C-alpha positions in Angstrom: -9.3 79.7 15.6 -12.7 81.1 14.5 -15.5 78.8 14.7 -16.7 79.7 11.1 -13.0 77.8 9.7 -13.8 74.7 11.4 -17.4 74.3 10.7 -16.6 74.8 7.1 -14.0 72.2 7.4 -16.2 69.8 8.9 -19.0 70.8 6.5 -16.6 70.1 3.7 -15.7 66.5 4.8 -19.3 65.5 5.8 -20.0 66.1 2.4 -17.6 64.2 0.5 -18.8 61.2 3.2 -22.2 62.1 2.0 -21.2 62.2 -1.9 -19.4 58.8 -1.7 -22.5 57.1 0.5 -25.1 58.6 -2.3 -22.3 57.4 -5.1 -22.2 54.2 -3.9 -25.7 53.7 -3.2 -26.3 54.8 -6.9 -24.3 52.3 -8.3 -25.4 49.4 -6.3 -28.6 50.2 -7.6 -28.3 51.0 -10.7 -26.4 47.3 -12.1 -27.7 44.9 -10.0 -24.6 42.3 -10.3 -25.5 38.4 -8.9 -23.2 37.5 -6.1 -21.9 34.2 -7.5 -19.2 33.9 -5.0 -21.1 34.6 -2.3 -23.9 32.1 -3.2 -21.4 28.8 -4.2 -21.2 26.5 -1.4 -17.7 24.9 -0.8 -17.7 21.4 -2.2 -17.0 19.0 0.7 -13.7 17.7 0.7 -14.0 13.7 0.4 -11.5 12.5 3.2 -8.6 10.5 2.5 -9.2 6.8 2.4 -7.3 5.1 5.2 -5.4 1.6 4.1 -6.6 -1.2 6.0 -3.9 -3.7 6.7 -4.2 -7.0 5.3 -2.2 -10.1 6.7 1.2 -10.7 4.7 1.7 -14.4 4.4 5.2 -15.6 6.3 8.2 -15.4 4.2 8.8 -19.5 3.6 11.9 -20.7 4.1 14.0 -22.9 1.3 16.1 -26.3 1.0 17.0 -28.0 -2.0 18.7 -31.5 -2.2 18.4 -35.3 -3.3 14.7 -36.8 -2.5 16.3 -39.8 -0.3 12.7 -41.2 0.9 9.1 -40.0 0.1 5.7 -41.2 1.6 2.5 -39.9 0.3 0.6 -37.4 2.2 3.6 -38.5 5.1 7.0 -37.1 4.9 9.5 -35.9 2.2 13.8 -36.6 3.1 15.8 -34.5 1.5 19.5 -34.6 1.5 22.4 -33.3 -0.3 25.9 -35.8 -0.3 27.6 -36.0 2.4 25.1 -34.5 4.9 22.4 -36.0 7.0 18.6 -35.7 5.7 15.8 -33.5 6.7 12.4 -34.8 6.8 9.6 -32.2 5.7 5.9 -33.1 6.9 3.6 -33.5 3.6 0.1 -32.4 4.2 -3.2 -31.4 2.0 -1.8 -28.0 1.5 1.4 -29.0 0.0 1.7 -28.6 -3.4 4.2 -30.6 -5.5 5.2 -29.6 -9.0 7.2 -32.6 -9.5 7.5 -36.2 -9.2 9.5 -37.4 -6.6 11.3 -40.4 -7.4 14.4 -41.3 -5.0 17.6 -39.5 -6.4 16.2 -37.0 -8.2 17.0 -33.3 -6.6 14.2 -31.2 -5.4 13.6 -27.6 -3.8 11.4 -27.2 -1.0 9.4 -24.0 0.5 8.7 -24.8 3.7 7.5 -23.4 7.1 8.6 -24.5 10.7 5.7 -25.1 12.3 5.2 -26.8 16.1 5.8 -30.1 15.0 8.6 -29.7 13.0 9.2 -28.3 9.4 5.7 -28.2 7.2 6.6 -28.5 3.3 4.0 -25.8 1.5 5.6 -26.3 -2.3 8.0 -28.9 -3.9 9.7 -28.0 -7.0 12.2 -29.9 -9.5 15.6 -28.8 -8.4 18.3 -27.8 -10.8 19.8 -30.1 -13.6 23.0 -32.2 -12.1 26.0 -30.5 -13.2 28.0 -33.1 -15.8 31.3 -33.4 -14.5 34.0 -33.5 -17.5 35.6 -36.8 -18.4 39.7 -36.9 -18.0 
């Protein structure tokens, strides 16, 4: 291959690169465009809040029956017909929502404690169902 032909190709390639470079410089210098994308700060992501564990109250146990005996501030004995009675301790946190009279039906929400069941809430029980006369 002749050396003139090779050098002509190289010169053409060099001229085209130089022309592209001059065109890029002319465009960049003639119209200054603010670089908004480069100057924007990326907003910091807020961390996801973690859930704080809250102690859940223990579920109350339930009992129902007729009030056999009530000593204010001491205990309450509740029994169903034909069954033995069950004693519940009454303390200062016990909520009485009904007047406790012997023979009235009550519902008791209680917790088992080390000294036996402790009544937490005493509510009126369902009204007795009247039996039809024959």
